[in-house]
C-alpha positions as CSV (number, residue, x, y, z in Angstrom):
1,M,-40.8,-32.8,-27.5
2,K,-38.2,-31.2,-29.6
3,H,-41.1,-28.3,-28.0
4,L,-40.4,-29.3,-24.7
5,K,-36.9,-29.2,-25.1
6,S,-37.0,-25.5,-26.7
7,L,-39.1,-24.6,-24.3
8,T,-37.0,-26.3,-21.0
9,I,-33.8,-24.1,-22.1
10,A,-35.8,-21.1,-22.9
11,L,-37.3,-21.3,-19.7
12,G,-34.0,-22.6,-17.9
13,T,-31.5,-19.5,-20.0
14,G,-35.4,-17.4,-18.5
15,L,-34.4,-17.9,-14.8
16,A,-31.4,-18.1,-14.7
17,L,-30.9,-13.9,-16.3
18,L,-34.6,-13.1,-13.7
19,P,-31.7,-12.0,-10.8
20,Y,-29.7,-9.7,-13.2
21,R,-32.6,-8.2,-14.2
22,V,-34.5,-7.8,-10.9
23,L,-30.6,-6.6,-8.8
24,A,-31.1,-3.7,-10.5
25,V,-28.9,-1.3,-8.4
26,N,-25.7,-2.3,-8.1
27,P,-25.0,-3.4,-3.9
28,F,-22.2,-2.4,-4.0
29,T,-22.9,1.7,-5.0
30,T,-25.4,0.8,-1.7
31,A,-22.1,-1.2,0.4
32,Q,-19.9,2.3,-0.8
33,T,-23.1,5.0,0.5
34,N,-23.4,3.0,3.4
35,V,-20.0,3.3,4.4
36,Q,-19.5,7.1,2.9
37,Q,-22.4,7.3,5.7
38,V,-20.8,6.0,8.6
39,G,-17.5,7.8,7.9
40,S,-18.8,10.9,8.0
41,S,-21.2,10.0,10.9
42,A,-17.5,9.0,13.1
43,G,-15.9,11.9,11.7
44,I,-13.0,10.6,9.4
45,N,-11.8,12.4,6.1
46,Q,-13.3,10.6,3.1
47,G,-10.3,11.6,1.1
48,S,-9.4,8.9,-1.7
49,L,-7.1,5.2,-0.8
50,M,-4.5,5.9,-2.7
51,P,-2.6,9.4,-0.6
52,M,-3.7,7.7,2.7
53,I,-0.9,4.5,1.4
54,G,0.7,6.7,-0.6
55,N,1.2,9.2,3.7
56,L,1.7,5.1,4.9
57,I,4.8,4.3,2.9
58,N,6.7,7.7,3.2
59,A,6.5,8.0,7.0
60,A,7.1,3.9,7.4
61,L,10.1,4.9,5.2
62,S,10.1,8.3,7.1
63,F,11.1,6.8,10.2
64,L,14.1,4.0,8.6
65,G,15.6,7.1,8.0
66,V,15.7,7.8,11.2
67,V,16.5,4.2,12.5
68,F,19.5,4.8,9.4
69,L,20.9,7.7,10.8
70,A,20.4,6.7,14.8
71,I,23.1,3.5,14.3
72,V,25.2,5.5,12.2
73,L,25.4,7.3,15.3
74,Y,25.7,5.3,17.2
75,A,29.0,3.9,14.9
76,G,30.9,7.5,14.7
77,F,30.4,6.8,18.8
78,L,31.9,3.3,18.8
79,W,34.5,4.5,16.7
80,M,34.7,8.2,18.9
81,T,35.0,6.0,21.5
82,A,37.9,2.8,20.8
83,Q,40.6,4.3,21.8
84,G,42.6,2.4,19.4
85,S,41.0,-0.6,19.4
86,E,41.2,-2.3,16.5
87,E,38.2,-4.4,17.1
88,K,35.8,-1.3,17.7
89,V,37.4,0.0,15.4
90,K,36.4,-2.2,12.6
91,K,32.6,-2.8,14.5
92,A,32.2,0.7,13.7
93,K,33.3,1.3,10.1
94,E,31.3,-2.4,9.6
95,M,28.4,-0.4,11.5
96,I,28.1,2.0,8.6
97,F,28.4,0.3,6.0
98,Q,25.6,-1.4,6.4
99,G,24.1,1.8,7.4
100,I,25.1,3.4,4.2
101,V,23.3,0.3,2.5
102,G,20.5,0.5,4.3
103,L,20.2,4.2,3.3
104,V,20.8,3.1,-0.3
105,I,17.7,0.6,-0.1
106,I,15.2,3.3,1.4
107,V,15.5,6.3,-0.6
108,A,15.2,3.2,-3.4
109,A,12.7,1.6,-2.1
110,Y,11.5,5.7,-1.9
111,A,11.7,6.3,-5.6
112,I,10.3,2.9,-6.2
113,S,7.1,3.6,-4.4
114,S,7.0,7.0,-5.3
115,F,6.6,5.7,-9.2
116,V,4.0,3.6,-8.7
117,M,1.5,5.4,-7.0
118,A,2.2,8.2,-9.2
119,S,1.0,5.7,-12.4
120,L,-1.6,4.0,-10.4
121,L,-2.2,7.8,-9.6
122,N,-2.5,8.6,-13.2
123,A,-4.5,4.9,-14.0
124,T,-7.1,5.4,-12.1
125,S,-7.7,8.8,-12.8
126,A,-7.3,8.3,-16.6
127,T,-11.3,6.5,-16.5
């Protein structure tokens, strides 16, 4: 009975480890090769993901910078056309202040994302 228990454990362990021996090919390597073949046939650049994410973040922050500029220009237009109306001048000043706060947030987001992307790039290329 003792030998039967040991045989069962050995057989169970061997069967449990069998897929690791059979699947010696890494399925992720095969999937990556297939994706690269599809990308090259579609004419898509096969660059790294990190620069593409960095370019996307830079484009989004650039768009927000353009929005900031539009807000400040509109606020300046409101101020210049206020014709002495305190209410319009107050609204324009608030819009300029909010635009400047938005610009500070945009610059901080750019600095943080630039730092994080550079750190991730250094961490992944070091291995």
